[in-house]
C-alpha positions as CSV (number, residue, x, y, z in Angstrom):
1,M,7.4,42.3,-7.4
2,R,10.7,43.8,-6.7
3,D,12.7,45.6,-9.5
4,D,10.3,44.1,-12.0
5,Q,11.1,40.5,-10.7
6,L,9.0,38.0,-8.9
7,V,10.1,37.5,-5.4
8,A,8.9,34.7,-3.2
9,S,7.7,35.4,0.4
10,V,9.2,32.2,1.7
11,A,12.4,30.2,1.1
12,G,12.1,26.8,-0.5
13,A,12.1,24.8,-3.7
14,V,10.6,26.4,-6.9
15,E,7.9,24.3,-8.6
16,Q,6.3,25.2,-12.0
17,V,3.2,23.7,-13.7
18,N,2.7,25.3,-17.1
19,K,2.6,29.0,-16.3
20,L,2.0,28.6,-12.6
21,V,5.1,29.1,-10.5
22,S,5.1,28.4,-6.8
23,V,7.6,27.9,-3.9
24,R,7.3,24.9,-1.5
25,P,8.7,26.2,1.8
26,V,11.3,24.1,3.6
27,K,9.5,24.7,6.9
28,S,5.8,25.3,7.2
29,R,2.7,24.6,9.3
30,Y,1.4,21.1,9.0
31,N,-1.1,20.6,6.2
32,G,-3.4,17.7,6.9
33,E,-3.8,14.8,4.5
34,I,-6.2,11.9,4.5
35,G,-4.7,8.9,6.3
36,D,-2.1,10.9,8.4
37,V,-1.4,9.8,12.0
38,V,-1.5,13.0,14.1
39,I,-1.3,13.8,17.8
40,G,-3.6,16.6,19.1
41,R,-4.6,18.4,22.4
42,I,-8.2,19.2,23.3
43,L,-8.6,23.0,23.3
44,E,-12.3,23.4,23.9
45,V,-15.4,21.5,24.5
46,Q,-18.2,22.9,22.2
47,Q,-21.7,21.8,21.3
48,K,-21.5,18.2,20.2
49,R,-17.8,18.5,19.3
50,W,-14.3,19.1,20.6
51,K,-11.8,21.6,19.2
52,V,-8.4,20.0,18.8
53,D,-5.0,21.6,18.3
54,T,-3.1,19.5,15.7
55,N,-0.3,22.0,15.0
56,S,-1.9,22.7,11.6
57,R,-3.1,25.8,9.8
58,L,-6.6,25.4,11.3
59,H,-7.8,23.8,14.5
60,S,-9.4,20.3,14.0
61,T,-12.8,19.2,15.0
62,L,-13.8,15.9,16.6
63,L,-17.5,15.3,16.6
64,L,-19.3,13.7,19.6
65,S,-20.9,11.3,17.0
66,S,-17.5,9.9,16.2
67,V,-16.9,8.6,19.7
68,N,-18.1,5.2,20.9
69,L,-19.5,5.0,24.4
70,P,-17.6,3.1,27.2
71,G,-18.0,-0.6,26.7
72,G,-18.4,-0.2,22.9
73,E,-22.1,0.5,23.1
74,L,-23.4,1.6,19.7
75,R,-26.4,4.0,19.7
76,R,-27.4,7.4,18.7
77,K,-25.9,10.0,21.1
78,S,-28.4,11.7,23.3
79,V,-28.6,15.0,25.2
80,E,-27.2,13.2,28.3
81,D,-24.2,12.2,26.3
82,E,-23.6,15.8,25.3
83,L,-23.8,16.9,28.9
84,M,-21.1,14.3,29.8
85,M,-18.6,15.2,27.1
86,R,-16.1,16.3,29.6
87,E,-16.3,12.9,31.2
88,Y,-14.9,11.5,27.8
89,L,-12.4,14.2,26.9
90,K,-11.7,17.5,28.6
91,E,-9.5,20.6,27.9
92,G,-5.8,19.7,27.9
93,D,-6.3,16.0,27.1
94,L,-3.9,14.5,24.5
95,I,-5.2,12.1,21.8
96,S,-3.6,10.3,18.8
97,S,-5.8,9.9,15.8
98,L,-6.3,7.3,13.1
99,L,-7.6,3.7,13.1
100,N,-5.6,2.4,16.1
101,S,-5.6,5.3,18.6
102,L,-6.2,6.1,22.2
103,Q,-6.2,8.8,24.8
104,L,-2.6,9.5,25.8
105,A,-1.4,9.6,29.4
106,Q,1.8,9.2,31.4
107,G,4.4,10.2,28.8
108,T,6.3,13.1,27.2
109,L,5.0,15.2,24.3
110,L,7.6,16.8,22.0
111,K,7.0,19.3,19.3
112,I,9.3,19.4,16.2
113,S,9.2,20.5,12.6
114,P,6.6,18.3,10.7
115,Y,9.0,18.0,7.7
116,L,11.3,15.7,9.7
117,I,8.5,13.1,10.0
118,K,7.8,11.3,6.7
119,R,4.8,9.2,5.9
120,R,5.5,5.6,6.7
121,K,3.6,2.3,6.9
122,S,3.4,2.6,10.7
123,H,3.8,5.6,13.0
124,F,3.2,3.5,16.2
125,H,6.3,1.7,17.4
126,T,7.4,-0.2,20.5
127,L,11.0,0.2,21.2
128,P,13.1,-2.5,22.9
129,Y,13.4,-0.4,26.1
130,G,9.9,-0.7,27.5
131,V,8.9,2.5,25.7
132,S,6.4,3.2,22.9
133,I,6.6,6.1,20.6
134,I,4.1,7.7,18.2
135,F,5.4,9.9,15.4
136,G,2.6,12.4,14.5
137,R,2.7,13.7,10.9
138,N,1.9,17.1,12.3
139,G,5.2,17.4,14.2
140,Y,4.1,16.0,17.6
141,V,6.0,13.0,19.0
142,W,4.5,11.1,22.0
143,I,6.8,8.9,24.2
144,S,5.3,6.7,26.9
145,P,5.5,3.4,28.7
146,V,4.4,0.4,26.7
147,A,0.6,-0.1,27.1
148,T,-0.6,-3.2,29.0
149,E,-3.3,-5.6,27.8
150,E,-5.5,-4.2,30.6
151,Q,-5.8,-0.9,28.8
152,S,-8.8,-1.6,26.7
153,V,-9.9,0.5,23.7
154,T,-13.3,1.4,22.3
155,G,-13.7,3.0,18.9
156,G,-15.5,5.6,16.8
157,Y,-15.6,6.7,13.2
158,V,-15.9,10.1,11.4
159,Q,-15.3,11.0,7.8
160,N,-12.5,13.4,6.7
161,L,-14.2,16.8,5.7
162,E,-13.0,20.3,5.2
163,E,-12.4,21.0,8.9
164,F,-9.8,18.2,9.1
165,L,-12.0,15.6,10.8
166,F,-10.2,12.4,11.7
167,V,-10.9,8.8,12.3
168,V,-10.4,8.5,16.0
169,F,-10.6,5.7,18.6
170,I,-10.7,6.8,22.2
171,C,-9.5,4.8,25.2
172,F,-11.9,5.0,28.1
173,N,-9.9,2.9,30.5
174,F,-8.4,5.6,32.7
175,S,-6.6,3.1,35.1
176,S,-3.4,4.0,33.2
177,F,-3.4,7.5,34.6
178,S,-2.9,6.3,38.2
179,Q,-0.4,3.6,37.5
180,V,3.1,4.1,38.9
181,V,5.8,4.1,36.1
182,P,9.1,2.5,37.3
183,M,12.1,4.7,37.5
184,K,13.9,2.5,34.9
185,I,11.1,3.2,32.4
186,R,11.0,6.9,33.2
187,T,14.8,7.1,32.6
188,A,14.3,5.3,29.2
189,I,11.5,7.8,28.2
190,A,13.8,10.7,29.1
191,R,16.7,9.2,27.1
192,V,14.4,8.6,24.0
193,A,13.1,12.2,24.3
194,N,16.6,13.7,24.4
195,C,17.5,11.5,21.4
196,V,14.5,12.8,19.5
197,I,15.5,16.4,20.3
198,I,19.1,15.8,19.2
199,L,17.9,14.3,15.8
200,A,15.5,17.2,15.3
201,K,18.2,19.8,16.0
202,H,20.5,18.2,13.5
203,H,17.8,17.8,10.8
204,I,17.9,14.0,10.8
205,P,14.6,12.4,9.7
206,L,12.7,10.8,12.6
207,F,11.5,7.2,12.5
208,D,11.9,4.1,14.7
209,T,15.3,3.1,13.3
210,S,17.0,6.5,13.6
211,V,15.8,6.8,17.2
212,V,17.1,3.3,18.1
213,Y,20.5,4.2,16.5
214,A,20.6,7.5,18.5
215,Y,19.5,5.6,21.7
216,D,22.4,3.1,21.3
217,A,24.9,5.9,20.7
218,S,23.8,7.7,23.8
219,M,24.3,4.8,26.2
220,A,27.9,5.9,26.9
221,H,26.5,9.1,28.5
222,E,24.2,10.1,31.3
223,V,20.7,11.2,30.4
224,K,21.3,14.7,31.8
225,D,24.3,15.2,29.7
226,L,22.9,14.2,26.3
227,L,21.8,17.7,25.3
228,K,25.3,19.2,25.8
229,A,26.6,20.5,22.5
230,E,29.6,18.2,22.1
231,I,27.8,15.1,23.2
232,A,24.8,15.9,21.0
233,N,26.9,16.4,18.0
234,S,28.7,13.1,18.5
235,I,25.4,11.2,18.8
236,A,24.0,12.9,15.7
237,A,27.1,12.1,13.7
238,E,27.1,8.4,14.8
239,T,23.4,8.1,14.0
240,A,23.8,9.6,10.6
241,L,26.8,7.2,9.9
242,E,24.7,4.2,10.9
243,L,21.7,5.3,8.7
244,E,24.1,5.7,5.8
245,K,25.5,2.2,6.3
246,A,21.9,0.8,6.5
247,V,21.1,2.5,3.2
248,Q,24.2,1.1,1.5
249,E,23.4,-2.5,2.7
250,V,19.9,-2.4,1.1
C-alpha cells in the first residue's frame, strides 16, 4: 500500500478475476509447464538423481530411473548404476529435454529472456546452413552442427511432478564430442548466434522463420561486424519487415 493505493512490485499487465487483482510481469524467471521443451545444465550429481539448472525459479531434478542404459537395455537400476552416474551425465553437461532429446555437444548456448520464445509445434529445427537450433522455453537457445545418423539415441521416461521433472532421452554416443566441425559450419553457427542476439536485443520473437530472415539479412556483412549497433539495427528492421509481410500474406 502507498498513499492508500495498491502498488504492484513488478511492471506488467493487470489481470483481474472477480476480486483478485494480479500483475503479470513483462519479464520474469521461467515457470515450467507440462510439455515444454527446455535446455538445462547439470549442476550436481546427487543420490539417484541429477540437479539441473533450467533457468527457472527452482532447480529441476532428473532421476536416475528416468535414464535408459547404453544400448537401450531396460532393467531396474542397481547400486552399480548409481556409482556410474557420472559416466552418463556429469557436472557441466548440457541436455535438452522432452520426447526427442539428447545430450548436447559441440555448439553454442545462448541465454535470452524466456518471453521471447513462444510455445510452438516444434522447438527443434534444422536450418538450411548445416546448422540445427533448439529453442528452449526457459530462455536457453542451443545452436550446433546438424546431427549425423551415426549419433544414436537411447531413451528414458519420468513423470512431471512438483520438482519440475521432465521426460528426457539421453544420447550415449559420445563420438560427436571428438568430431571436427568444419570452419564453414563454425562460421554459420557464429552467424546464427549473432542473429539470435540481435533479435533478442530488439525484442523480436524467436522462432525458425525469424532466425532465417535475420540470417539472410546478415549475409551482406562479416560475422564479426554483425553486433555493431548500426548493422544490428539494420538487420533487425529488415527482419521485422519480412515478418510483417509474411503475416499479411497469410
